PDB file of all heavy atoms in Angstrom:
ATOM      1  N   MET A   1     199.960  46.495-244.927  1.00  0.00           N
ATOM      2  CA  MET A   1     199.521  47.680-245.655  1.00  0.00           C
ATOM      3  C   MET A   1     198.062  47.506-246.058  1.00  0.00           C
ATOM      4  O   MET A   1     197.664  46.465-246.542  1.00  0.00           O
ATOM      5  CB  MET A   1     200.405  47.877-246.885  1.00  0.00           C
ATOM      6  CG  MET A   1     200.036  49.092-247.667  1.00  0.00           C
ATOM      7  SD  MET A   1     201.267  49.543-248.921  1.00  0.00           S
ATOM      8  CE  MET A   1     200.844  48.437-250.220  1.00  0.00           C
ATOM      9  N   MET A   2     197.261  48.543-245.847  1.00  0.00           N
ATOM     10  CA  MET A   2     195.843  48.475-246.171  1.00  0.00           C
ATOM     11  C   MET A   2     195.592  49.060-247.550  1.00  0.00           C
ATOM     12  O   MET A   2     196.252  50.007-247.959  1.00  0.00           O
ATOM     13  CB  MET A   2     195.033  49.252-245.133  1.00  0.00           C
ATOM     14  CG  MET A   2     195.127  48.671-243.733  1.00  0.00           C
ATOM     15  SD  MET A   2     194.196  49.628-242.532  1.00  0.00           S
ATOM     16  CE  MET A   2     192.563  49.556-243.215  1.00  0.00           C
ATOM     17  N   ASP A   3     194.646  48.469-248.254  1.00  0.00           N
ATOM     18  CA  ASP A   3     194.230  49.018-249.540  1.00  0.00           C
ATOM     19  C   ASP A   3     193.389  50.260-249.301  1.00  0.00           C
ATOM     20  O   ASP A   3     192.590  50.308-248.376  1.00  0.00           O
ATOM     21  CB  ASP A   3     193.403  47.996-250.328  1.00  0.00           C
ATOM     22  CG  ASP A   3     194.239  46.838-250.800  1.00  0.00           C
ATOM     23  OD1 ASP A   3     195.458  46.998-250.951  1.00  0.00           O
ATOM     24  OD2 ASP A   3     193.670  45.758-251.013  1.00  0.00           O
ATOM     25  N   LYS A   4     193.581  51.246-250.151  1.00  0.00           N
ATOM     26  CA  LYS A   4     192.777  52.462-250.055  1.00  0.00           C
ATOM     27  C   LYS A   4     191.476  52.268-250.816  1.00  0.00           C
ATOM     28  O   LYS A   4     191.420  51.539-251.789  1.00  0.00           O
ATOM     29  CB  LYS A   4     193.525  53.652-250.650  1.00  0.00           C
ATOM     30  CG  LYS A   4     194.707  54.092-249.850  1.00  0.00           C
ATOM     31  CD  LYS A   4     195.322  55.340-250.461  1.00  0.00           C
ATOM     32  CE  LYS A   4     196.522  55.780-249.665  1.00  0.00           C
ATOM     33  NZ  LYS A   4     197.132  56.979-250.235  1.00  0.00           N
ATOM     34  N   ASP A   5     190.446  52.951-250.350  1.00  0.00           N
ATOM     35  CA  ASP A   5     189.182  52.987-251.070  1.00  0.00           C
ATOM     36  C   ASP A   5     189.153  54.269-251.879  1.00  0.00           C
ATOM     37  O   ASP A   5     189.657  55.303-251.439  1.00  0.00           O
ATOM     38  CB  ASP A   5     188.002  52.979-250.101  1.00  0.00           C
ATOM     39  CG  ASP A   5     187.865  51.645-249.386  1.00  0.00           C
ATOM     40  OD1 ASP A   5     188.138  50.608-250.022  1.00  0.00           O
ATOM     41  OD2 ASP A   5     187.495  51.647-248.202  1.00  0.00           O
ATOM     42  N   TYR A   6     188.573  54.181-253.053  1.00  0.00           N
ATOM     43  CA  TYR A   6     188.503  55.338-253.942  1.00  0.00           C
ATOM     44  C   TYR A   6     187.071  55.599-254.356  1.00  0.00           C
ATOM     45  O   TYR A   6     186.246  54.703-254.385  1.00  0.00           O
ATOM     46  CB  TYR A   6     189.361  55.113-255.195  1.00  0.00           C
ATOM     47  CG  TYR A   6     190.836  55.082-254.890  1.00  0.00           C
ATOM     48  CD1 TYR A   6     191.480  53.908-254.543  1.00  0.00           C
ATOM     49  CD2 TYR A   6     191.584  56.255-254.940  1.00  0.00           C
ATOM     50  CE1 TYR A   6     192.837  53.887-254.250  1.00  0.00           C
ATOM     51  CE2 TYR A   6     192.938  56.248-254.650  1.00  0.00           C
ATOM     52  CZ  TYR A   6     193.557  55.063-254.304  1.00  0.00           C
ATOM     53  OH  TYR A   6     194.886  55.058-254.012  1.00  0.00           O
ATOM     54  N   ARG A   7     186.796  56.845-254.677  1.00  0.00           N
ATOM     55  CA  ARG A   7     185.492  57.268-255.190  1.00  0.00           C
ATOM     56  C   ARG A   7     185.745  58.133-256.421  1.00  0.00           C
ATOM     57  O   ARG A   7     186.850  58.643-256.604  1.00  0.00           O
ATOM     58  CB  ARG A   7     184.722  58.041-254.125  1.00  0.00           C
ATOM     59  CG  ARG A   7     185.456  59.278-253.649  1.00  0.00           C
ATOM     60  CD  ARG A   7     184.709  60.053-252.586  1.00  0.00           C
ATOM     61  NE  ARG A   7     185.550  61.046-251.969  1.00  0.00           N
ATOM     62  CZ  ARG A   7     185.975  62.165-252.520  1.00  0.00           C
ATOM     63  NH1 ARG A   7     185.608  62.482-253.735  1.00  0.00           N
ATOM     64  NH2 ARG A   7     186.756  63.002-251.881  1.00  0.00           N
ATOM     65  N   ILE A   8     184.745  58.295-257.244  1.00  0.00           N
ATOM     66  CA  ILE A   8     184.858  59.185-258.395  1.00  0.00           C
ATOM     67  C   ILE A   8     185.113  60.602-257.878  1.00  0.00           C
ATOM     68  O   ILE A   8     184.415  61.086-256.980  1.00  0.00           O
ATOM     69  CB  ILE A   8     183.567  59.165-259.252  1.00  0.00           C
ATOM     70  CG1 ILE A   8     183.293  57.764-259.798  1.00  0.00           C
ATOM     71  CG2 ILE A   8     183.622  60.199-260.368  1.00  0.00           C
ATOM     72  CD1 ILE A   8     184.279  57.318-260.860  1.00  0.00           C
ATOM     73  N   ALA A   9     186.136  61.251-258.395  1.00  0.00           N
ATOM     74  CA  ALA A   9     186.454  62.619-257.978  1.00  0.00           C
ATOM     75  C   ALA A   9     185.413  63.576-258.544  1.00  0.00           C
ATOM     76  O   ALA A   9     185.054  63.493-259.713  1.00  0.00           O
ATOM     77  CB  ALA A   9     187.842  63.006-258.457  1.00  0.00           C
ATOM     78  N   GLU A  10     184.928  64.456-257.717  1.00  0.00           N
ATOM     79  CA  GLU A  10     183.951  65.454-258.146  1.00  0.00           C
ATOM     80  C   GLU A  10     184.703  66.709-258.580  1.00  0.00           C
ATOM     81  O   GLU A  10     185.150  67.500-257.756  1.00  0.00           O
ATOM     82  CB  GLU A  10     182.979  65.753-257.013  1.00  0.00           C
ATOM     83  CG  GLU A  10     182.148  64.526-256.641  1.00  0.00           C
ATOM     84  CD  GLU A  10     181.142  64.812-255.547  1.00  0.00           C
ATOM     85  OE1 GLU A  10     180.704  65.979-255.420  1.00  0.00           O
ATOM     86  OE2 GLU A  10     180.801  63.866-254.837  1.00  0.00           O
ATOM     87  N   LEU A  11     184.860  66.860-259.890  1.00  0.00           N
ATOM     88  CA  LEU A  11     185.661  67.962-260.429  1.00  0.00           C
ATOM     89  C   LEU A  11     184.816  69.010-261.143  1.00  0.00           C
ATOM     90  O   LEU A  11     185.356  69.825-261.879  1.00  0.00           O
ATOM     91  CB  LEU A  11     186.704  67.400-261.405  1.00  0.00           C
ATOM     92  CG  LEU A  11     187.696  66.402-260.813  1.00  0.00           C
ATOM     93  CD1 LEU A  11     188.606  65.848-261.905  1.00  0.00           C
ATOM     94  CD2 LEU A  11     188.507  67.028-259.703  1.00  0.00           C
ATOM     95  N   GLY A  12     183.529  68.999-260.910  1.00  0.00           N
ATOM     96  CA  GLY A  12     182.629  69.917-261.597  1.00  0.00           C
ATOM     97  C   GLY A  12     183.031  71.376-261.480  1.00  0.00           C
ATOM     98  O   GLY A  12     182.891  72.143-262.420  1.00  0.00           O
ATOM     99  N   GLY A  13     183.545  71.773-260.337  1.00  0.00           N
ATOM    100  CA  GLY A  13     183.934  73.169-260.126  1.00  0.00           C
ATOM    101  C   GLY A  13     185.395  73.436-260.407  1.00  0.00           C
ATOM    102  O   GLY A  13     185.879  74.539-260.161  1.00  0.00           O
ATOM    103  N   GLN A  14     186.099  72.445-260.915  1.00  0.00           N
ATOM    104  CA  GLN A  14     187.530  72.565-261.147  1.00  0.00           C
ATOM    105  C   GLN A  14     187.814  72.634-262.644  1.00  0.00           C
ATOM    106  O   GLN A  14     188.281  71.687-263.255  1.00  0.00           O
ATOM    107  CB  GLN A  14     188.256  71.357-260.533  1.00  0.00           C
ATOM    108  CG  GLN A  14     187.981  71.145-259.068  1.00  0.00           C
ATOM    109  CD  GLN A  14     188.532  72.267-258.224  1.00  0.00           C
ATOM    110  OE1 GLN A  14     189.605  72.793-258.500  1.00  0.00           O
ATOM    111  NE2 GLN A  14     187.798  72.649-257.204  1.00  0.00           N
ATOM    112  N   SER A  15     187.540  73.771-263.250  1.00  0.00           N
ATOM    113  CA  SER A  15     187.658  73.881-264.705  1.00  0.00           C
ATOM    114  C   SER A  15     189.082  73.635-265.196  1.00  0.00           C
ATOM    115  O   SER A  15     189.269  73.062-266.272  1.00  0.00           O
ATOM    116  CB  SER A  15     187.137  75.228-265.200  1.00  0.00           C
ATOM    117  OG  SER A  15     187.885  76.287-264.651  1.00  0.00           O
ATOM    118  N   ASP A  16     190.094  74.039-264.421  1.00  0.00           N
ATOM    119  CA  ASP A  16     191.487  73.794-264.838  1.00  0.00           C
ATOM    120  C   ASP A  16     191.780  72.293-264.887  1.00  0.00           C
ATOM    121  O   ASP A  16     192.431  71.809-265.820  1.00  0.00           O
ATOM    122  CB  ASP A  16     192.475  74.481-263.902  1.00  0.00           C
ATOM    123  CG  ASP A  16     192.471  75.995-264.053  1.00  0.00           C
ATOM    124  OD1 ASP A  16     191.943  76.499-265.068  1.00  0.00           O
ATOM    125  OD2 ASP A  16     193.003  76.681-263.151  1.00  0.00           O
ATOM    126  N   ALA A  17     191.310  71.555-263.895  1.00  0.00           N
ATOM    127  CA  ALA A  17     191.527  70.110-263.864  1.00  0.00           C
ATOM    128  C   ALA A  17     190.785  69.436-265.011  1.00  0.00           C
ATOM    129  O   ALA A  17     191.333  68.544-265.677  1.00  0.00           O
ATOM    130  CB  ALA A  17     191.075  69.530-262.527  1.00  0.00           C
ATOM    131  N   LEU A  18     189.564  69.853-265.262  1.00  0.00           N
ATOM    132  CA  LEU A  18     188.784  69.270-266.361  1.00  0.00           C
ATOM    133  C   LEU A  18     189.432  69.565-267.709  1.00  0.00           C
ATOM    134  O   LEU A  18     189.497  68.688-268.573  1.00  0.00           O
ATOM    135  CB  LEU A  18     187.347  69.791-266.332  1.00  0.00           C
ATOM    136  CG  LEU A  18     186.507  69.326-265.147  1.00  0.00           C
ATOM    137  CD1 LEU A  18     185.156  70.043-265.145  1.00  0.00           C
ATOM    138  CD2 LEU A  18     186.320  67.822-265.167  1.00  0.00           C
ATOM    139  N   ASP A  19     189.931  70.772-267.877  1.00  0.00           N
ATOM    140  CA  ASP A  19     190.619  71.123-269.124  1.00  0.00           C
ATOM    141  C   ASP A  19     191.872  70.265-269.320  1.00  0.00           C
ATOM    142  O   ASP A  19     192.148  69.804-270.434  1.00  0.00           O
ATOM    143  CB  ASP A  19     190.996  72.610-269.148  1.00  0.00           C
ATOM    144  CG  ASP A  19     189.788  73.522-269.302  1.00  0.00           C
ATOM    145  OD1 ASP A  19     188.706  73.039-269.731  1.00  0.00           O
ATOM    146  OD2 ASP A  19     189.924  74.725-268.999  1.00  0.00           O
ATOM    147  N   ALA A  20     192.628  70.044-268.246  1.00  0.00           N
ATOM    148  CA  ALA A  20     193.832  69.228-268.335  1.00  0.00           C
ATOM    149  C   ALA A  20     193.495  67.787-268.697  1.00  0.00           C
ATOM    150  O   ALA A  20     194.178  67.160-269.523  1.00  0.00           O
ATOM    151  CB  ALA A  20     194.602  69.282-267.013  1.00  0.00           C
ATOM    152  N   ILE A  21     192.433  67.256-268.112  1.00  0.00           N
ATOM    153  CA  ILE A  21     192.007  65.886-268.421  1.00  0.00           C
ATOM    154  C   ILE A  21     191.564  65.786-269.873  1.00  0.00           C
ATOM    155  O   ILE A  21     191.945  64.854-270.584  1.00  0.00           O
ATOM    156  CB  ILE A  21     190.898  65.433-267.456  1.00  0.00           C
ATOM    157  CG1 ILE A  21     191.484  65.241-266.050  1.00  0.00           C
ATOM    158  CG2 ILE A  21     190.236  64.146-267.952  1.00  0.00           C
ATOM    159  CD1 ILE A  21     190.436  65.037-264.970  1.00  0.00           C
ATOM    160  N   ARG A  22     190.777  66.738-270.323  1.00  0.00           N
ATOM    161  CA  ARG A  22     190.315  66.718-271.715  1.00  0.00           C
ATOM    162  C   ARG A  22     191.477  66.816-272.695  1.00  0.00           C
ATOM    163  O   ARG A  22     191.495  66.151-273.740  1.00  0.00           O
ATOM    164  CB  ARG A  22     189.309  67.841-271.942  1.00  0.00           C
ATOM    165  CG  ARG A  22     187.981  67.579-271.275  1.00  0.00           C
ATOM    166  CD  ARG A  22     186.959  68.659-271.586  1.00  0.00           C
ATOM    167  NE  ARG A  22     185.746  68.427-270.832  1.00  0.00           N
ATOM    168  CZ  ARG A  22     185.283  69.257-269.898  1.00  0.00           C
ATOM    169  NH1 ARG A  22     185.908  70.384-269.638  1.00  0.00           N
ATOM    170  NH2 ARG A  22     184.166  68.968-269.251  1.00  0.00           N
ATOM    171  N   LYS A  23     192.457  67.659-272.381  1.00  0.00           N
ATOM    172  CA  LYS A  23     193.627  67.807-273.249  1.00  0.00           C
ATOM    173  C   LYS A  23     194.413  66.495-273.323  1.00  0.00           C
ATOM    174  O   LYS A  23     194.818  66.064-274.402  1.00  0.00           O
ATOM    175  CB  LYS A  23     194.524  68.932-272.729  1.00  0.00           C
ATOM    176  CG  LYS A  23     195.728  69.208-273.593  1.00  0.00           C
ATOM    177  CD  LYS A  23     196.526  70.388-273.054  1.00  0.00           C
ATOM    178  CE  LYS A  23     197.740  70.647-273.919  1.00  0.00           C
ATOM    179  NZ  LYS A  23     198.522  71.792-273.442  1.00  0.00           N
ATOM    180  N   LEU A  24     194.616  65.845-272.187  1.00  0.00           N
ATOM    181  CA  LEU A  24     195.329  64.576-272.176  1.00  0.00           C
ATOM    182  C   LEU A  24     194.530  63.486-272.891  1.00  0.00           C
ATOM    183  O   LEU A  24     195.108  62.667-273.619  1.00  0.00           O
ATOM    184  CB  LEU A  24     195.649  64.152-270.744  1.00  0.00           C
ATOM    185  CG  LEU A  24     196.452  62.871-270.593  1.00  0.00           C
ATOM    186  CD1 LEU A  24     197.746  62.907-271.420  1.00  0.00           C
ATOM    187  CD2 LEU A  24     196.755  62.615-269.129  1.00  0.00           C
ATOM    188  N   GLU A  25     193.214  63.487-272.730  1.00  0.00           N
ATOM    189  CA  GLU A  25     192.377  62.538-273.474  1.00  0.00           C
ATOM    190  C   GLU A  25     192.581  62.706-274.976  1.00  0.00           C
ATOM    191  O   GLU A  25     192.729  61.722-275.703  1.00  0.00           O
ATOM    192  CB  GLU A  25     190.895  62.738-273.137  1.00  0.00           C
ATOM    193  CG  GLU A  25     190.467  62.185-271.811  1.00  0.00           C
ATOM    194  CD  GLU A  25     189.005  62.473-271.503  1.00  0.00           C
ATOM    195  OE1 GLU A  25     188.453  63.476-272.005  1.00  0.00           O
ATOM    196  OE2 GLU A  25     188.410  61.698-270.743  1.00  0.00           O
ATOM    197  N   GLN A  26     192.625  63.938-275.442  1.00  0.00           N
ATOM    198  CA  GLN A  26     192.808  64.190-276.864  1.00  0.00           C
ATOM    199  C   GLN A  26     194.186  63.748-277.334  1.00  0.00           C
ATOM    200  O   GLN A  26     194.329  63.151-278.393  1.00  0.00           O
ATOM    201  CB  GLN A  26     192.582  65.672-277.194  1.00  0.00           C
ATOM    202  CG  GLN A  26     192.592  65.967-278.668  1.00  0.00           C
ATOM    203  CD  GLN A  26     191.504  65.205-279.420  1.00  0.00           C
ATOM    204  OE1 GLN A  26     190.337  65.264-279.075  1.00  0.00           O
ATOM    205  NE2 GLN A  26     191.879  64.461-280.453  1.00  0.00           N
ATOM    206  N   GLN A  27     195.210  64.024-276.529  1.00  0.00           N
ATOM    207  CA  GLN A  27     196.564  63.602-276.881  1.00  0.00           C
ATOM    208  C   GLN A  27     196.661  62.076-276.974  1.00  0.00           C
ATOM    209  O   GLN A  27     197.267  61.540-277.914  1.00  0.00           O
ATOM    210  CB  GLN A  27     197.568  64.115-275.846  1.00  0.00           C
ATOM    211  CG  GLN A  27     197.770  65.614-275.897  1.00  0.00           C
ATOM    212  CD  GLN A  27     198.630  66.107-274.737  1.00  0.00           C
ATOM    213  OE1 GLN A  27     198.891  65.407-273.763  1.00  0.00           O
ATOM    214  NE2 GLN A  27     199.063  67.367-274.844  1.00  0.00           N
ATOM    215  N   LEU A  28     196.064  61.375-276.035  1.00  0.00           N
ATOM    216  CA  LEU A  28     196.091  59.916-276.058  1.00  0.00           C
ATOM    217  C   LEU A  28     195.266  59.359-277.215  1.00  0.00           C
ATOM    218  O   LEU A  28     195.664  58.377-277.853  1.00  0.00           O
ATOM    219  CB  LEU A  28     195.596  59.357-274.720  1.00  0.00           C
ATOM    220  CG  LEU A  28     196.514  59.628-273.527  1.00  0.00           C
ATOM    221  CD1 LEU A  28     195.811  59.264-272.226  1.00  0.00           C
ATOM    222  CD2 LEU A  28     197.813  58.875-273.675  1.00  0.00           C
ATOM    223  N   THR A  29     194.139  59.976-277.494  1.00  0.00           N
ATOM    224  CA  THR A  29     193.314  59.568-278.632  1.00  0.00           C
ATOM    225  C   THR A  29     194.103  59.709-279.927  1.00  0.00           C
ATOM    226  O   THR A  29     194.114  58.800-280.757  1.00  0.00           O
ATOM    227  CB  THR A  29     192.021  60.406-278.678  1.00  0.00           C
ATOM    228  OG1 THR A  29     191.226  60.073-277.524  1.00  0.00           O
ATOM    229  CG2 THR A  29     191.220  60.147-279.938  1.00  0.00           C
ATOM    230  N   ASP A  30     194.789  60.833-280.083  1.00  0.00           N
ATOM    231  CA  ASP A  30     195.600  61.051-281.283  1.00  0.00           C
ATOM    232  C   ASP A  30     196.733  60.029-281.378  1.00  0.00           C
ATOM    233  O   ASP A  30     197.026  59.514-282.455  1.00  0.00           O
ATOM    234  CB  ASP A  30     196.168  62.468-281.288  1.00  0.00           C
ATOM    235  CG  ASP A  30     195.099  63.542-281.442  1.00  0.00           C
ATOM    236  OD1 ASP A  30     193.956  63.211-281.838  1.00  0.00           O
ATOM    237  OD2 ASP A  30     195.404  64.713-281.137  1.00  0.00           O
ATOM    238  N   ALA A  31     197.374  59.733-280.260  1.00  0.00           N
ATOM    239  CA  ALA A  31     198.514  58.821-280.253  1.00  0.00           C
ATOM    240  C   ALA A  31     198.104  57.380-280.533  1.00  0.00           C
ATOM    241  O   ALA A  31     198.824  56.650-281.207  1.00  0.00           O
ATOM    242  CB  ALA A  31     199.243  58.903-278.912  1.00  0.00           C
ATOM    243  N   TYR A  32     196.952  56.953-280.018  1.00  0.00           N
ATOM    244  CA  TYR A  32     196.535  55.558-280.137  1.00  0.00           C
ATOM    245  C   TYR A  32     195.557  55.308-281.273  1.00  0.00           C
ATOM    246  O   TYR A  32     195.272  54.159-281.596  1.00  0.00           O
ATOM    247  CB  TYR A  32     195.940  55.066-278.814  1.00  0.00           C
ATOM    248  CG  TYR A  32     196.995  54.912-277.750  1.00  0.00           C
ATOM    249  CD1 TYR A  32     197.083  55.822-276.704  1.00  0.00           C
ATOM    250  CD2 TYR A  32     197.920  53.887-277.801  1.00  0.00           C
ATOM    251  CE1 TYR A  32     198.057  55.700-275.741  1.00  0.00           C
ATOM    252  CE2 TYR A  32     198.898  53.751-276.838  1.00  0.00           C
ATOM    253  CZ  TYR A  32     198.961  54.653-275.809  1.00  0.00           C
ATOM    254  OH  TYR A  32     199.940  54.544-274.845  1.00  0.00           O
ATOM    255  N   GLY A  33     195.019  56.371-281.850  1.00  0.00           N
ATOM    256  CA  GLY A  33     194.110  56.210-282.977  1.00  0.00           C
ATOM    257  C   GLY A  33     192.728  55.702-282.607  1.00  0.00           C
ATOM    258  O   GLY A  33     191.968  55.278-283.470  1.00  0.00           O
ATOM    259  N   THR A  34     192.405  55.728-281.347  1.00  0.00           N
ATOM    260  CA  THR A  34     191.077  55.335-280.883  1.00  0.00           C
ATOM    261  C   THR A  34     190.711  56.220-279.695  1.00  0.00           C
ATOM    262  O   THR A  34     191.587  56.775-279.035  1.00  0.00           O
ATOM    263  CB  THR A  34     191.042  53.834-280.487  1.00  0.00           C
ATOM    264  OG1 THR A  34     189.707  53.450-280.202  1.00  0.00           O
ATOM    265  CG2 THR A  34     191.923  53.546-279.297  1.00  0.00           C
ATOM    266  N   ASP A  35     189.420  56.372-279.463  1.00  0.00           N
ATOM    267  CA  ASP A  35     188.982  57.237-278.373  1.00  0.00           C
ATOM    268  C   ASP A  35     189.502  56.731-277.031  1.00  0.00           C
ATOM    269  O   ASP A  35     189.476  55.529-276.755  1.00  0.00           O
ATOM    270  CB  ASP A  35     187.457  57.313-278.304  1.00  0.00           C
ATOM    271  CG  ASP A  35     186.868  58.113-279.451  1.00  0.00           C
ATOM    272  OD1 ASP A  35     187.615  58.888-280.073  1.00  0.00           O
ATOM    273  OD2 ASP A  35     185.668  57.971-279.719  1.00  0.00           O
ATOM    274  N   VAL A  36     189.997  57.666-276.214  1.00  0.00           N
ATOM    275  CA  VAL A  36     190.467  57.363-274.865  1.00  0.00           C
ATOM    276  C   VAL A  36     189.690  58.247-273.904  1.00  0.00           C
ATOM    277  O   VAL A  36     189.560  59.447-274.118  1.00  0.00           O
ATOM    278  CB  VAL A  36     191.986  57.634-274.727  1.00  0.00           C
ATOM    279  CG1 VAL A  36     192.439  57.476-273.284  1.00  0.00           C
ATOM    280  CG2 VAL A  36     192.770  56.724-275.658  1.00  0.00           C
ATOM    281  N   ALA A  37     189.173  57.645-272.837  1.00  0.00           N
ATOM    282  CA  ALA A  37     188.473  58.389-271.797  1.00  0.00           C
ATOM    283  C   ALA A  37     189.194  58.164-270.480  1.00  0.00           C
ATOM    284  O   ALA A  37     189.526  57.028-270.130  1.00  0.00           O
ATOM    285  CB  ALA A  37     187.021  57.928-271.683  1.00  0.00           C
ATOM    286  N   LEU A  38     189.474  59.242-269.780  1.00  0.00           N
ATOM    287  CA  LEU A  38     190.126  59.154-268.473  1.00  0.00           C
ATOM    288  C   LEU A  38     189.086  59.366-267.384  1.00  0.00           C
ATOM    289  O   LEU A  38     188.173  60.176-267.529  1.00  0.00           O
ATOM    290  CB  LEU A  38     191.225  60.211-268.357  1.00  0.00           C
ATOM    291  CG  LEU A  38     192.344  60.110-269.382  1.00  0.00           C
ATOM    292  CD1 LEU A  38     193.335  61.258-269.201  1.00  0.00           C
ATOM    293  CD2 LEU A  38     193.050  58.770-269.266  1.00  0.00           C
ATOM    294  N   ILE A  39     189.236  58.635-266.301  1.00  0.00           N
ATOM    295  CA  ILE A  39     188.336  58.728-265.162  1.00  0.00           C
ATOM    296  C   ILE A  39     189.162  59.134-263.954  1.00  0.00           C
ATOM    297  O   ILE A  39     190.188  58.523-263.667  1.00  0.00           O
ATOM    298  CB  ILE A  39     187.632  57.381-264.898  1.00  0.00           C
ATOM    299  CG1 ILE A  39     186.865  56.950-266.139  1.00  0.00           C
ATOM    300  CG2 ILE A  39     186.714  57.493-263.689  1.00  0.00           C
ATOM    301  CD1 ILE A  39     186.345  55.530-266.078  1.00  0.00           C
ATOM    302  N   ALA A  40     188.725  60.170-263.253  1.00  0.00           N
ATOM    303  CA  ALA A  40     189.450  60.662-262.081  1.00  0.00           C
ATOM    304  C   ALA A  40     188.841  60.075-260.813  1.00  0.00           C
ATOM    305  O   ALA A  40     187.628  60.136-260.601  1.00  0.00           O
ATOM    306  CB  ALA A  40     189.397  62.186-262.032  1.00  0.00           C
ATOM    307  N   TYR A  41     189.710  59.501-259.992  1.00  0.00           N
ATOM    308  CA  TYR A  41     189.307  58.970-258.692  1.00  0.00           C
ATOM    309  C   TYR A  41     190.016  59.745-257.601  1.00  0.00           C
ATOM    310  O   TYR A  41     191.121  60.236-257.804  1.00  0.00           O
ATOM    311  CB  TYR A  41     189.693  57.491-258.567  1.00  0.00           C
ATOM    312  CG  TYR A  41     188.878  56.571-259.433  1.00  0.00           C
ATOM    313  CD1 TYR A  41     189.340  56.179-260.679  1.00  0.00           C
ATOM    314  CD2 TYR A  41     187.650  56.091-259.002  1.00  0.00           C
ATOM    315  CE1 TYR A  41     188.599  55.327-261.486  1.00  0.00           C
ATOM    316  CE2 TYR A  41     186.907  55.238-259.802  1.00  0.00           C
ATOM    317  CZ  TYR A  41     187.380  54.855-261.032  1.00  0.00           C
ATOM    318  OH  TYR A  41     186.655  54.027-261.826  1.00  0.00           O
ATOM    319  N   ALA A  42     189.386  59.826-256.444  1.00  0.00           N
ATOM    320  CA  ALA A  42     189.994  60.445-255.270  1.00  0.00           C
ATOM    321  C   ALA A  42     189.981  59.419-254.142  1.00  0.00           C
ATOM    322  O   ALA A  42     189.020  58.662-254.002  1.00  0.00           O
ATOM    323  CB  ALA A  42     189.218  61.685-254.858  1.00  0.00           C
ATOM    324  N   ALA A  43     191.042  59.401-253.349  1.00  0.00           N
ATOM    325  CA  ALA A  43     191.103  58.470-252.228  1.00  0.00           C
ATOM    326  C   ALA A  43     190.103  58.894-251.166  1.00  0.00           C
ATOM    327  O   ALA A  43     189.957  60.080-250.856  1.00  0.00           O
ATOM    328  CB  ALA A  43     192.506  58.454-251.652  1.00  0.00           C
ATOM    329  N   ASP A  44     189.382  57.904-250.631  1.00  0.00           N
ATOM    330  CA  ASP A  44     188.522  58.169-249.487  1.00  0.00           C
ATOM    331  C   ASP A  44     189.401  58.225-248.255  1.00  0.00           C
ATOM    332  O   ASP A  44     190.282  57.396-248.068  1.00  0.00           O
ATOM    333  CB  ASP A  44     187.482  57.047-249.312  1.00  0.00           C
ATOM    334  CG  ASP A  44     186.251  57.253-250.166  1.00  0.00           C
ATOM    335  OD1 ASP A  44     185.976  58.403-250.547  1.00  0.00           O
ATOM    336  OD2 ASP A  44     185.567  56.263-250.443  1.00  0.00           O
ATOM    337  N   HIS A  45     189.186  59.198-247.424  1.00  0.00           N
ATOM    338  CA  HIS A  45     189.966  59.332-246.199  1.00  0.00           C
ATOM    339  C   HIS A  45     189.082  58.982-245.030  1.00  0.00           C
ATOM    340  O   HIS A  45     187.967  59.471-244.911  1.00  0.00           O
ATOM    341  CB  HIS A  45     190.494  60.765-246.047  1.00  0.00           C
ATOM    342  CG  HIS A  45     191.420  61.177-247.135  1.00  0.00           C
ATOM    343  ND1 HIS A  45     192.713  60.714-247.212  1.00  0.00           N
ATOM    344  CD2 HIS A  45     191.248  61.959-248.217  1.00  0.00           C
ATOM    345  CE1 HIS A  45     193.289  61.216-248.291  1.00  0.00           C
ATOM    346  NE2 HIS A  45     192.422  61.981-248.925  1.00  0.00           N
ATOM    347  N   ASP A  46     189.589  58.116-244.186  1.00  0.00           N
ATOM    348  CA  ASP A  46     188.869  57.836-242.948  1.00  0.00           C
ATOM    349  C   ASP A  46     189.746  58.241-241.772  1.00  0.00           C
ATOM    350  O   ASP A  46     190.947  58.425-241.884  1.00  0.00           O
ATOM    351  CB  ASP A  46     188.443  56.374-242.845  1.00  0.00           C
ATOM    352  CG  ASP A  46     189.611  55.413-242.917  1.00  0.00           C
ATOM    353  OD1 ASP A  46     190.762  55.869-242.912  1.00  0.00           O
ATOM    354  OD2 ASP A  46     189.369  54.209-242.989  1.00  0.00           O
ATOM    355  N   ASP A  47     189.157  58.395-240.608  1.00  0.00           N
ATOM    356  CA  ASP A  47     189.885  58.889-239.437  1.00  0.00           C
ATOM    357  C   ASP A  47     190.943  57.899-238.955  1.00  0.00           C
ATOM    358  O   ASP A  47     191.924  58.281-238.330  1.00  0.00           O
ATOM    359  CB  ASP A  47     188.917  59.204-238.290  1.00  0.00           C
ATOM    360  CG  ASP A  47     188.031  60.382-238.629  1.00  0.00           C
ATOM    361  OD1 ASP A  47     188.450  61.227-239.440  1.00  0.00           O
ATOM    362  OD2 ASP A  47     186.913  60.482-238.074  1.00  0.00           O
ATOM    363  N   GLU A  48     190.776  56.607-239.231  1.00  0.00           N
ATOM    364  CA  GLU A  48     191.735  55.597-238.774  1.00  0.00           C
ATOM    365  C   GLU A  48     193.073  55.700-239.471  1.00  0.00           C
ATOM    366  O   GLU A  48     194.090  55.301-238.931  1.00  0.00           O
ATOM    367  CB  GLU A  48     191.152  54.199-238.985  1.00  0.00           C
ATOM    368  CG  GLU A  48     189.942  53.926-238.131  1.00  0.00           C
ATOM    369  CD  GLU A  48     189.348  52.548-238.408  1.00  0.00           C
ATOM    370  OE1 GLU A  48     190.076  51.689-238.963  1.00  0.00           O
ATOM    371  OE2 GLU A  48     188.185  52.338-238.091  1.00  0.00           O
ATOM    372  N   SER A  49     193.113  56.201-240.718  1.00  0.00           N
ATOM    373  CA  SER A  49     194.351  56.239-241.473  1.00  0.00           C
ATOM    374  C   SER A  49     195.186  57.492-241.191  1.00  0.00           C
ATOM    375  O   SER A  49     196.258  57.645-241.717  1.00  0.00           O
ATOM    376  CB  SER A  49     194.062  56.134-242.976  1.00  0.00           C
ATOM    377  OG  SER A  49     193.343  57.269-243.406  1.00  0.00           O
ATOM    378  N   LYS A  50     194.709  58.404-240.373  1.00  0.00           N
ATOM    379  CA  LYS A  50     195.428  59.647-240.076  1.00  0.00           C
ATOM    380  C   LYS A  50     196.411  59.451-238.942  1.00  0.00           C
ATOM    381  O   LYS A  50     196.317  58.691-238.100  1.00  0.00           O
ATOM    382  CB  LYS A  50     194.447  60.770-239.737  1.00  0.00           C
ATOM    383  CG  LYS A  50     193.658  61.185-240.953  1.00  0.00           C
ATOM    384  CD  LYS A  50     192.742  62.310-240.606  1.00  0.00           C
ATOM    385  CE  LYS A  50     191.922  62.701-241.823  1.00  0.00           C
ATOM    386  NZ  LYS A  50     190.993  63.739-241.546  1.00  0.00           N
TER     387      LYS A  50
END
């Protein structure tokens, strides 16, 4: 099994996704009592894995 490569997901145009991430960040911050930041990654796709 090969490890996948990941890159930072570009969600600038995805307001629904950004809102969901921000909401979950706030829920986790409230639950843990400290700031939580989530980072979205997307799998890199290469032609060999298809």
